[in-house]
N, C-alpha and C positions, 0 to 999 in steps of 0.2 A: 614511426615509433614514438610513443608518448613517454615523456620524462616522468619518473616517479617524484614524489614530494621530497624524498631523501636525496635524490640526484640534484634537484633544484637547490636545496639547502647547502649541499656541498659546493656547488658552483658559486653560489652567492657569498659563502663565508669561508670555504676551505675546511670546514668541520667535516669529519668523517661520519656523515649522518647515516650511512648504511653499514658501518663497521660493526663487527662482532667481537672485536677485542675489548678488553676491560678498560673503562675510563678511570679517572683518578678516584671516583667514588666506588669503584669495584663493579659497576654495572656496565653492560655492553653499551657501546656508543649509540646503537640504533634504539635502545630503550629510552635514552634521553630524548632522542628525536621523536619517538612516539608520544612521550608525555608533553613535549613542547607543542606538537601539532594538536593534541587534544585540548590543551590549555588555550592555544591560539584560536581554535574553532569556537570554543565557548565564549571567548572575549569578543570575537567578531559577531557572533550571533546576538550578543547583548546590544550591539551597536546597530544592527540591521534595522532599516525602516520596516514598518508593519507588513507591507506587501511582500518584501523579501523574506521576512521572518516566517511567513506562512509556508514558504518552500522548505522550511526545516520541520514541518509538522509531522508528527507521528501520533498513534492513538493507543489508548489502553482501554480494554473492555472490562466492565464491572458486571459480575454475575452473582449467583448464590454464594459461591466460594470466595469471592473477592468483592464485597459490596461497597468498600471504600477504597480510596487510593492514597498512598503515602506520596506526597509531593517532594520530599527531600531528594535532592539530586536531579530533579526534573525541571525543565524549562517552563516558560510562561504557559499557562492554560489559555488556549485561544477560544474554545467554546466546548460545551457539553451537550450531548443529546441523549434521549431515552426513548425506547420503543414503547408505544402506547397500548399495545395489546399482545396477547400470546400469538395470535395469527391475524393477518390482515390489518395490523396496526401501522402507524407511521412513526418515523423517527422524529420526535418533537424536540426542538431546541429547549434547553433548560435555562431558566433565568437565574441569575446569581442573587442570593439572599445575603444581606450583611451577616457576618459571623454571629453576632449576639442574638439574632433572631432565627438562626438556622433551625433549631428544634421546634420553633413555632410553626414551621411549614407542615407539621403533622397535626396541627390544631385546626379543625374545620371552621372554627369561629374567628380565626386570625386572618388578618390582611395578607399574611405571608403564606397562607395555606397552599400546598402543592397537590396536584392531582396528575393522573396519567395523561391528561390532555394539556396540562400546564405544570410540567415538572420543574423542580428547582434544585440548585446545588449551593453549597456553602463550604467555606474553608475555615478550619479551626485548628487549634493546637492540642496535641495529646501526647503526654510523656516524651517531650522534646521532639516530637514529629509533627509535621504539617499535614493534616488529613483533609481530603476532599470527600464530601458526603453528598449523595443524591437522594432526593425524596420525590415520589415514592421509591422505596428501596428496590434496587435492581434485582432481577431474578434471571435464571437461565433462559427463560422465554421472553422476558422483557428486560433486555440488557441496556445498560447505559454505556456510552462511549465518551471518553475524555480525549479531546484533541489538544495536544500540547506540543511544545517545542522539544525536540530530542537533541541531545548533545552527541556528536559523532565520537565514537570510541572504538574503532576497529583495532584488532589485535596487532596488525602489522601496518600501521598507518604509514610508516616510512616507505613501504613498497607500493602504496596506492598512487594512482594518477588522477583520481576523481573522488569526490565525497558524496555519498548517497544522502538524499533528503537535504540538499544544501544548494543554494543558488550558485550556478556556474560562475556568474560574474563576480562573486566574492571569494572564490577559491584561492586566487593568487594572494589575497590578503592574509589567509591562514599561513601560507608558505612564508610570506614576508615577516609575519609576527614570530613564527617559529625560528626564522633565520636570525631575527634580533636576539632571541634567547641563545642561539648557538654562538653568535658573535660575542655576546656578553660572557658566555662560558669561556671562550677562547681567550678573551682579554683578561679574565680573572686567572686563568691557568698559566698562560704564556707571559702575561705582564708586559706585552709589547704594544704600548700605546700608539707608537708611530705606525704600526702595521694594522692593528685591529680597531684603533680609534676611528679613523676615517670610514672604515667599512661599517662600523656600528652607527655612526652619524648618518651615513647615506641610507642605510636600511630603515632607520627610524623615520627619516624624512619621507622616504617612499611610502612607508606604511601610513603615516599621517596624511599624506596627499591622497592616498588610495581611499582612506576612510572618508575624507571630505568629498571625494569624487563619488563615492558610494551613496552618501547622504544626499548629494545634489542630483544624483542620477546620471552623472557623466563618468561612467566607469571605463577607464582605458588601462588595461594591465601593463606593467612595465615590460621592457623588451625581453628579459629572460623568460618570463611566463608566457609571452606571446609565441615563443618558439617551442613550447612543450610538445605540441603535436607535430610530428614530422613524417 
């Protein structure tokens, strides 16, 4: 039987991570757990080495109805491709053009000119949004695909025992980081430094050790996480 992330957080901290009773903020305990896990996953993704970050990749397709992509709330763009013909074409990698020269990719006399066999993309700002644009403009028959990092955001994160599109070797760090938040919450609410202070210190140390191990490539999950699958 696999432990859920909520079960692990409860074991590590004593916080009722699966509880449906109202917390001091008026929200159910498990809702706090869900948010802590989402925040933790995003933090860990930002730290991941490039090869592991690729395991968090998802894709967004650009067509006639959605020819550009709003990057707000989206992780790093890893690469972009565009189909070169309506049929029988190839998915060609798009080169990135510096933002100031993006529109020049439509000028055949420009060094930045883009074509179906040499497509390009650029990132710009528009009305407080960060927009990715591909040239030649994508169509339903010649789509562009943006491959980018996706941040996990399941509705019932606390009930999950695995994270989709996420490196297995980094999952335990998400639990540890969320457990740090849970311990901080308990310390603030209970004001019992002797009880929760050592727990918080230990969790923070385990998390930092795990991050360093992840960066160095020597990932060894702590004992509680090693026992998840039974």
